[in-house]
N, C-alpha and C positions, 0 to 999 in steps of 0.2 A: 578599762576604766570602771564600768559598772558591771560587776560580776553578778550573774543571776543563777539561781539554782533551779528555778522552775518558772514556767509561764502558763497562764490560763488565758484563753483567747476567745473573744467574741468578734463580730465583724467590726466593731467600733473601738473596742478597748482590749488591752492586754494587762493582766495582773502580773507584776514582776515580784519575785521573792529575792530580795537583795541579801547580801552578806549580813549576817546577824539576825536573819529570820524576819526582817521587816517586809511586809507586803505593801506594794505600791500600785494603785490602779492608775493606768496611763491611757490617755486618748491616743489613737493612732492618727498622726498628722499626715503621713504619706508613706507609701511603699513604692520604691523606685529602683530601676536597674542601673547598674554601671557595668558595661560589658556583660559578662555571664553571671554576675553576682547581684542579688537583690539586697536592698537595705530598707530599714524601717526607721522612721523618726517618731519618737514617742514623747508626749508631754504629760508629766504627772498631774493628776487632778487636784491634789493637795500639796502644799509645800513640804519639802523634805529637808530635814535638818542637815546642814552642811552643803546645801545646794542653793544657788541663787534662784529667786523667783523668775519664772519664764525660761529657765534652762531646760533644754530638751535633751533626750538621749538618742543616740544612733547605734544601731546594731546591724550585724549581718542577719538576713532574714531568709528562711526557707519554709515552704509549706507543701504538704501533699494533698491539700484540700480539706483535711480533717485536723491534722496536727501541725503546729507551728513550732519552729525551732529558731531561737535567737542565739547568736554567739557574738562574743566581743570582737571588735575590730582591733586587730593586733598591731598594725604598723601606723606610724604617723602619716605616711604617704596615703595609705588607704583611708584613714580618718579624714584627712584634708580633702580628698576626692569626694567622699560621701557628703561631707559638710558643704562643699562648694556646690554639688549637685542639688542638695536639699535647699540651699539658699537661692539657687537659680529657680527652683520650682516655686518658692515663696514669691520671688520677684514676678514670675510669670502670672501667678495667681492674683497678685495685687494689680498687675497691669490689666488682666482680663476683667477683674471686678470693676475697675475704673472704666473700661470700655463698655461694660454692661449698663453703666449708669448714664451713658450718653444718649 
């Protein structure tokens, strides 16, 4: 869905180079595993033409500690599993923040 040619990585952000050469700075929302594969959820810091505001990106994620590699999620089944897991993490985070306020 979101083809990237290059990524630059800090602990909190990743800069994606989208098709057409557009650079997009994204906040890292979560890095999470499903079975043996890790995934990352990214939120663009500024609106991107052609995307809805608040729309996040999901990618396969791997890192050797210095270099990060993102790759597209190829199948609908894998995409749905990653999206379900990320939404579950959001729900848990919301629940935990409500518990902290008590």
